[in-house]
Residue frames relative to the residue before (quaternion, step in Angstrom):
aa qw qx qy qz dx dy dz
X 1.0000 0.0000 0.0000 0.0000 0.00 0.00 0.00
X 0.1060 -0.7951 0.5969 0.0136 3.55 -0.91 1.00
X 0.2277 -0.7601 0.5903 0.1478 3.58 -0.84 0.94
X 0.7760 0.2477 -0.2304 0.5324 3.55 -1.13 0.65
X 0.3165 0.8290 -0.4109 0.2092 3.54 1.19 0.68
X 0.5727 0.6451 -0.3725 0.3422 3.60 1.20 -0.05
X 0.8106 0.0867 -0.0383 0.5779 3.60 1.19 -0.31
X 0.8151 0.3251 -0.1901 0.4401 3.54 -1.34 0.09
X 0.8413 -0.1316 0.1142 0.5118 3.54 -1.04 -0.82
X 0.6393 0.5510 -0.3334 0.4202 3.60 0.95 -0.84
X 0.6617 0.4943 -0.3032 0.4752 3.56 0.93 -0.88
X 0.6533 0.5110 -0.3121 0.4634 3.58 0.97 -0.84
X 0.6198 0.5282 -0.3406 0.4700 3.59 1.05 -0.74
X 0.6381 0.5377 -0.3265 0.4439 3.57 0.92 -0.90
X 0.6718 0.4837 -0.2961 0.4765 3.59 0.92 -0.87
X 0.6333 0.5394 -0.3354 0.4421 3.59 0.99 -0.80
X 0.6984 0.4514 -0.2802 0.4796 3.59 0.90 -0.89
X 0.6098 0.5458 -0.3529 0.4535 3.60 1.06 -0.68
X 0.6470 0.5150 -0.3188 0.4631 3.58 1.00 -0.78
X 0.6575 0.4941 -0.3031 0.4813 3.58 1.20 -0.52
X 0.6204 -0.5838 0.3255 0.4103 3.58 1.30 -0.01
X 0.4918 0.6613 -0.4361 0.3613 3.58 1.25 0.08
X 0.3586 -0.6429 0.6142 0.2845 3.52 -1.22 0.52
X 0.1696 -0.8333 0.5230 0.0579 3.57 -0.50 1.16
X 0.2381 -0.7335 0.6234 0.1289 3.53 -1.05 0.89
X 0.1573 -0.8285 0.5367 0.0293 3.55 -0.47 1.26
X 0.0678 -0.8009 0.5950 0.0014 3.56 -0.67 1.13
X 0.2886 0.7191 -0.5919 0.2219 3.57 -0.83 1.06
X 0.6212 -0.5805 0.3874 0.3566 3.56 -1.28 0.31
X 0.7663 0.4367 -0.2019 0.4257 3.56 0.84 -1.04
X 0.3944 -0.7500 0.4832 0.2203 3.57 -0.47 1.23
X 0.6682 0.5242 -0.3140 0.4245 3.59 0.83 -0.96
X 0.6783 0.4790 -0.2886 0.4767 3.57 0.93 -0.89
X 0.6139 0.5303 -0.3464 0.4710 3.59 1.07 -0.65
X 0.6578 0.5070 -0.3120 0.4614 3.58 0.96 -0.84
X 0.6264 0.5205 -0.3377 0.4719 3.59 1.05 -0.70
X 0.6357 0.5106 -0.3249 0.4792 3.59 1.02 -0.79
X 0.6341 0.5306 -0.3209 0.4620 3.58 1.01 -0.81
X 0.6258 0.5348 -0.3351 0.4583 3.59 1.01 -0.80
X 0.6558 0.5092 -0.3082 0.4644 3.59 0.96 -0.86
X 0.6573 0.5157 -0.3061 0.4565 3.54 0.97 -0.88
X 0.6657 0.4906 -0.3061 0.4717 3.57 0.93 -0.86
X 0.6328 0.5365 -0.3293 0.4509 3.57 1.03 -0.78
X 0.6913 0.4500 -0.2635 0.5001 3.56 1.18 -0.61
X 0.5969 -0.6035 0.3458 0.3999 3.58 1.30 0.13
X 0.5639 0.6153 -0.3742 0.4043 3.57 1.29 0.21
X 0.2964 -0.7359 0.5743 0.2017 3.54 -1.33 -0.12
X 0.0451 -0.8109 0.5834 -0.0092 3.55 -1.11 0.66
X 0.2474 -0.6970 0.6461 0.1888 3.48 -1.43 0.26
X 0.2744 -0.7883 0.5353 0.1295 3.57 -0.79 1.03
X 0.0619 -0.7798 0.6230 0.0040 3.55 -0.95 0.97
X 0.1107 -0.8231 0.5549 0.0485 3.62 -0.04 1.25
X 0.2791 0.7550 -0.5251 0.2762 3.56 0.06 1.35
X 0.4264 -0.6447 0.5664 0.2859 3.54 -1.12 0.70
X 0.5155 -0.6815 0.4266 0.2963 3.57 -0.81 1.02
X 0.6964 0.4428 -0.2826 0.4889 3.61 1.18 -0.38
X 0.4701 0.5976 -0.4807 0.4369 3.59 1.23 0.41
X 0.1710 -0.8608 0.4710 0.0886 3.54 0.34 1.29
X 0.5977 0.5480 -0.3722 0.4516 3.59 1.08 -0.58
X 0.6420 0.5159 -0.3195 0.4686 3.58 1.05 -0.76
X 0.6366 0.5142 -0.3327 0.4687 3.58 1.03 -0.73
X 0.6170 0.5343 -0.3436 0.4644 3.58 1.06 -0.70
X 0.6793 0.4851 -0.2885 0.4690 3.59 0.98 -0.85
X 0.5590 0.6510 -0.3787 0.3469 3.55 1.12 -0.67
X 0.6301 0.5505 -0.3420 0.4278 3.57 0.93 -0.84
X 0.6790 0.4916 -0.2864 0.4639 3.55 0.90 -0.93
X 0.6467 0.5274 -0.3179 0.4502 3.56 1.00 -0.82
X 0.6743 0.4799 -0.2988 0.4752 3.58 0.91 -0.89
X 0.6285 0.5375 -0.3391 0.4484 3.58 1.03 -0.75
X 0.6584 0.5159 -0.3146 0.4487 3.58 0.92 -0.89
X 0.7267 0.4449 -0.2492 0.4603 3.59 1.01 -0.79
X 0.8432 0.1553 -0.0428 0.5129 3.60 0.84 -0.95
X 0.4243 -0.7414 0.4406 0.2759 3.59 1.20 -0.34
X 0.7936 0.0659 -0.0304 0.6041 3.59 1.26 -0.16
X 0.1931 -0.7225 0.6395 0.1783 3.51 -1.40 0.05
X 0.3064 -0.7837 0.5154 0.1623 3.58 -0.71 1.05
X 0.8205 0.0819 0.0196 0.5653 3.58 0.94 -0.90
X 0.0588 -0.7593 0.6474 0.0289 3.55 -1.03 0.90
X 0.0720 -0.7718 0.6315 0.0197 3.57 -0.84 1.04
X 0.1444 -0.7924 0.5900 0.0558 3.60 -0.48 1.21
X 0.0613 0.8507 -0.5116 0.1040 3.54 0.08 1.33
X 0.5898 0.6175 -0.3769 0.3590 3.60 1.02 -0.73
X 0.2057 0.7837 -0.5691 0.1400 3.57 -1.03 0.75
X 0.3257 -0.7259 0.5748 0.1912 3.52 -1.35 0.31
X 0.4435 -0.6713 0.5290 0.2700 3.56 -1.16 0.68
X 0.2828 -0.7671 0.5224 0.2425 3.56 0.94 -0.90
X 0.6873 -0.4714 0.3918 0.3897 3.51 -1.20 -0.68
X 0.2721 -0.7337 0.5989 0.1704 3.59 -0.77 1.04
X 0.3116 0.7417 -0.4952 0.3280 3.52 -0.18 1.33
X 0.5992 -0.5023 0.4481 0.4335 3.60 -1.21 0.29
X 0.6316 -0.5790 0.3561 0.3729 3.57 -0.99 0.80
X 0.6969 0.4963 -0.2806 0.4351 3.55 0.93 -0.86
X 0.6922 0.4688 -0.2734 0.4757 3.58 1.26 -0.27
X 0.4936 0.6603 -0.4376 0.3590 3.58 1.25 -0.09
X 0.4367 -0.6921 0.5120 0.2610 3.55 -0.87 0.97
X 0.5647 -0.6223 0.4139 0.3500 3.62 -0.90 0.83
X 0.6358 0.5278 -0.3488 0.4422 3.61 0.98 -0.74
X 0.6295 0.5242 -0.3365 0.4645 3.59 1.01 -0.79
X 0.6374 0.5296 -0.3195 0.4596 3.58 0.92 -0.92
X 0.6960 0.4802 -0.2772 0.4562 3.57 0.80 -1.03
X 0.6480 0.5256 -0.3216 0.4477 3.60 0.98 -0.82
X 0.6692 0.4926 -0.3053 0.4651 3.59 0.93 -0.88
X 0.6600 0.4944 -0.3144 0.4702 3.59 0.92 -0.84
X 0.6350 0.5355 -0.3320 0.4469 3.59 1.01 -0.77
X 0.7253 0.4416 -0.2490 0.4659 3.59 0.87 -0.95
X 0.7712 0.4105 -0.1993 0.4439 3.58 0.83 -0.98
X 0.7796 0.2926 -0.1529 0.5322 3.57 1.13 -0.60
X 0.7567 0.4163 -0.2465 0.4397 3.57 0.41 -1.22
X 0.6332 0.5362 -0.3437 0.4398 3.59 0.95 -0.78
X 0.6739 0.4827 -0.3056 0.4685 3.59 0.96 -0.78
X 0.5994 0.5229 -0.3599 0.4876 3.59 1.13 -0.57
X 0.6612 0.4994 -0.3117 0.4650 3.59 0.93 -0.85
X 0.6195 0.5264 -0.3439 0.4699 3.60 1.08 -0.66
X 0.6387 0.5098 -0.3239 0.4767 3.58 0.95 -0.86
X 0.6553 0.5296 -0.3009 0.4466 3.55 0.92 -0.97
X 0.7241 0.4479 -0.2346 0.4691 3.56 0.98 -0.92
X 0.8125 0.3469 -0.1272 0.4509 3.55 0.90 -0.97
X 0.4536 0.6880 -0.4642 0.3248 3.62 1.17 -0.18
X 0.6421 0.5149 -0.3625 0.4373 3.67 0.84 -0.73
X 0.6634 0.4931 -0.3057 0.4726 3.60 1.09 -0.67
X 0.6172 0.5199 -0.3422 0.4813 3.59 1.07 -0.68
X 0.6395 0.5300 -0.3200 0.4559 3.57 1.08 -0.74
X 0.6245 0.5383 -0.3330 0.4576 3.61 1.19 -0.49
X 0.5940 0.5678 -0.3596 0.4420 3.58 1.23 -0.40
X 0.5664 -0.5820 0.4531 0.3676 3.56 -1.22 0.45
X 0.7937 0.0075 0.0291 0.6076 3.58 1.16 -0.64
X 0.0683 -0.8318 0.5508 0.0061 3.57 0.44 1.24
X 0.0693 -0.7987 0.5977 0.0025 3.55 -0.94 0.92
X 0.0556 -0.7799 0.6234 0.0083 3.57 -0.95 0.95
X 0.0132 -0.7846 0.6188 -0.0373 3.56 -0.86 1.01
X 0.0969 -0.8043 0.5862 0.0083 3.57 -0.78 1.07
X 0.4152 -0.7293 0.4942 0.2269 3.56 -0.94 0.94
X 0.0951 -0.7892 0.6067 0.0074 3.54 -0.68 1.18
X 0.3233 -0.7277 0.5692 0.2047 3.57 -1.24 -0.40
X 0.5847 -0.5552 0.4563 0.3764 3.53 -1.24 0.41
X 0.5485 0.6269 -0.3824 0.3998 3.57 1.24 -0.43
X 0.5354 0.6309 -0.4051 0.3889 3.60 1.22 -0.32
X 0.7888 0.2497 -0.1332 0.5456 3.58 1.13 -0.62
X 0.6943 0.3969 -0.2595 0.5414 3.60 1.18 -0.52
X 0.0531 -0.8556 0.5148 -0.0118 3.55 0.29 1.28
X 0.0559 -0.8177 0.5720 -0.0308 3.52 -0.43 1.31
X 0.6462 -0.5137 0.3949 0.4031 3.53 -1.24 0.49
X 0.8482 0.2182 -0.2001 0.4393 3.52 -1.19 0.85
X 0.6460 0.4984 -0.3285 0.4758 3.62 1.25 -0.11
X 0.2383 0.8618 -0.4382 0.0919 3.57 1.31 0.19
X 0.7196 0.4474 -0.2940 0.4422 3.58 0.63 -1.04
X 0.6542 0.4976 -0.3188 0.4721 3.61 0.97 -0.75
X 0.6572 0.5161 -0.3112 0.4526 3.59 0.90 -0.93
X 0.6668 0.4996 -0.3063 0.4604 3.58 0.86 -0.94
X 0.6623 0.5113 -0.3176 0.4461 3.60 0.92 -0.85
X 0.6907 0.4640 -0.2933 0.4708 3.59 0.94 -0.81
X 0.5966 0.5330 -0.3632 0.4776 3.60 1.10 -0.57
X 0.6516 0.5003 -0.3103 0.4784 3.58 1.01 -0.80
X 0.6200 0.5306 -0.3401 0.4673 3.60 1.04 -0.76
X 0.6248 0.5358 -0.3412 0.4539 3.59 0.95 -0.83
X 0.6742 0.4905 -0.2947 0.4670 3.58 0.88 -0.93
X 0.6231 0.5488 -0.3289 0.4500 3.57 1.02 -0.82
X 0.7252 0.4435 -0.2590 0.4586 3.57 0.73 -1.06
X 0.6412 0.5114 -0.3373 0.4622 3.60 0.99 -0.70
X 0.6206 0.5231 -0.3372 0.4770 3.57 1.07 -0.68
X 0.6432 0.5111 -0.3122 0.4770 3.57 0.96 -0.88
X 0.6402 0.5319 -0.3239 0.4497 3.58 0.95 -0.87
X 0.6519 0.5114 -0.3149 0.4630 3.58 0.98 -0.82
X 0.6726 0.5105 -0.2931 0.4485 3.56 1.05 -0.78
X 0.7372 0.3782 -0.2328 0.5092 3.62 1.12 -0.55
X 0.2990 0.8046 -0.4788 0.1843 3.59 1.30 0.11
X 0.7670 0.3577 -0.1909 0.4974 3.61 0.95 -0.81
X 0.5872 0.5202 -0.3812 0.4891 3.56 1.22 0.57
X 0.6313 -0.5249 0.4031 0.4042 3.58 -1.30 -0.15
X 0.5571 0.6056 -0.3883 0.4149 3.60 1.29 -0.07
X 0.0679 -0.7648 0.6390 0.0466 3.56 -1.16 0.68
X 0.1039 -0.7973 0.5944 0.0145 3.57 -0.99 0.92
X 0.0518 0.8003 -0.5923 0.0774 3.55 -0.84 1.02
X 0.3961 -0.6787 0.5672 0.2465 3.51 -1.40 0.16
X 0.1940 -0.7691 0.6017 0.0940 3.56 -1.19 0.63
X 0.1258 -0.7777 0.6132 0.0584 3.55 -0.72 1.09
X 0.2392 -0.8174 0.5057 0.1373 3.62 -0.30 1.19
X 0.3625 -0.6995 0.5269 0.3188 3.58 1.14 -0.54
X 0.7336 -0.3701 0.2875 0.4921 3.61 -1.21 -0.26
X 0.0250 0.7925 -0.6049 0.0740 3.57 -0.80 1.08
X 0.5508 -0.6315 0.4422 0.3200 3.56 -1.15 0.65
X 0.3011 0.7418 -0.5345 0.2709 3.57 0.18 1.33
X 0.6599 -0.4986 0.3829 0.4115 3.53 -1.30 0.22
X 0.6242 0.5381 -0.3433 0.4506 3.58 1.02 -0.75
X 0.6588 0.5017 -0.3123 0.4655 3.57 0.93 -0.86
X 0.6367 0.5298 -0.3289 0.4535 3.60 1.00 -0.79
X 0.6553 0.4976 -0.3103 0.4761 3.59 1.03 -0.74
X 0.6847 0.4971 -0.2856 0.4499 3.56 1.03 -0.80
X 0.7943 0.1166 -0.0234 0.5958 3.59 1.01 -0.87
X 0.1073 -0.8708 0.4757 0.0624 3.60 0.51 1.18
X 0.6901 0.4911 -0.2970 0.4410 3.61 1.09 -0.50
X 0.5110 0.6756 -0.3979 0.3522 3.57 1.30 -0.08
X 0.4298 -0.6739 0.5367 0.2704 3.57 -1.11 0.70
X 0.3481 -0.7796 0.4727 0.2182 3.64 -0.33 1.17
X 0.5869 0.5966 -0.3776 0.3963 3.59 1.14 -0.49
X 0.6241 0.5394 -0.3391 0.4522 3.60 1.26 -0.26
X 0.6629 0.5190 -0.2857 0.4577 3.59 1.29 -0.20
X 0.5740 -0.5692 0.4477 0.3823 3.59 -1.18 0.48
X 0.4559 -0.6528 0.5316 0.2889 3.55 -1.21 0.59
X 0.6166 -0.5639 0.3883 0.3886 3.64 -1.06 0.60
X 0.6222 0.5534 -0.3564 0.4237 3.61 1.02 -0.69
X 0.6263 0.5273 -0.3408 0.4621 3.59 1.08 -0.64
X 0.6758 0.5015 -0.2854 0.4586 3.55 0.93 -0.97
X 0.6390 0.5859 -0.3304 0.3730 3.57 0.93 -0.94
X 0.6085 0.5810 -0.3622 0.4011 3.59 1.00 -0.73
X 0.6563 0.5307 -0.3166 0.4329 3.60 1.09 -0.63
X 0.5513 0.5928 -0.4063 0.4238 3.60 1.24 -0.13
X 0.5937 0.6281 -0.3655 0.3454 3.56 1.04 -0.76
X 0.6824 0.4759 -0.3291 0.4467 3.68 0.73 -0.83
X 0.6340 0.5481 -0.3375 0.4287 3.60 1.08 -0.66
X 0.6981 0.4630 -0.2596 0.4805 3.57 1.22 -0.46
X 0.5423 0.6379 -0.3953 0.3778 3.58 1.26 -0.07
X 0.6244 -0.5696 0.3793 0.3766 3.61 -1.11 0.61
X 0.6877 0.4900 -0.3067 0.4393 3.61 1.05 -0.62
X 0.5272 0.5731 -0.4384 0.4488 3.61 1.26 0.15
X 0.0717 -0.8392 0.5391 -0.0062 3.56 -0.35 1.25
X 0.3925 0.6997 -0.4982 0.3289 3.60 1.24 0.14
X 0.0009 -0.8020 0.5965 -0.0312 3.57 -1.06 0.71
X 0.8317 0.1408 -0.1314 0.5208 3.55 -0.84 1.00
X 0.5293 0.6304 -0.3948 0.4080 3.56 1.20 0.51
X 0.3504 -0.6829 0.5904 0.2495 3.54 -1.38 0.20
X 0.2076 -0.7455 0.6178 0.1393 3.57 -0.74 1.04
X 0.1974 -0.7974 0.5666 0.0643 3.54 -0.63 1.20
X 0.3403 -0.7884 0.4757 0.1905 3.57 -0.24 1.28
X 0.6512 0.5295 -0.3561 0.4107 3.67 0.81 -0.79
X 0.7708 0.3099 -0.1836 0.5254 3.62 1.06 -0.67
X 0.3499 -0.7742 0.4631 0.2524 3.59 1.33 -0.06
X 0.6512 0.4755 -0.3591 0.4700 3.58 0.86 0.90
X 0.5238 -0.6166 0.4923 0.3211 3.51 -1.31 0.39
X 0.1299 -0.7718 0.6199 0.0563 3.53 -1.07 0.85
X 0.1876 -0.7328 0.6365 0.1506 3.58 -1.11 0.63
X 0.0973 0.8306 -0.5371 0.1105 3.53 0.02 1.27
């Protein structure tokens, strides 16, 4: 299952896993974009299930675990990709609603996913969870406060989860894609030349090894720009 799967990195991840033979469950808000992703997956010979849900609809995330259990009885891979940039602004100027929305999407939603889907990952022979973080979690720059704080909290959340599943078959890690040619990046750095950045399809391929049973790393950050695991 991939969140934020209708565009950018999430959509590319969905296609990468579909090409590997996985049935992918795509979660995103926009029905039309999900259907376009489904068309691409089918054209590539894959299959998918579409879940048009806002990542901050926490009641829906709670129901999701039961729905997936009834249909498949387990979940092999969870990719927590959906997220919000929020407002680039001095901390004192950030609107409370913006702060709350970013924390809900980037932190609380992923906790609710863990809460809902951990029992299904435990049913898998080798459940794997990968969550998309950012260098902003540790490189705290002026005006990026709400995004940086949310990603730092996500790192702590996933590392805590990893520690809790250490003695099980589940493994949980973080993935830092670095700067990528996405709409979020364009909004964050509007003067940047997108042709200088990696395409989401390039980045997505690196998610596949992290989801394989032979990946035994746990509680680590895979840093795409340097192609290595970091324990930060």
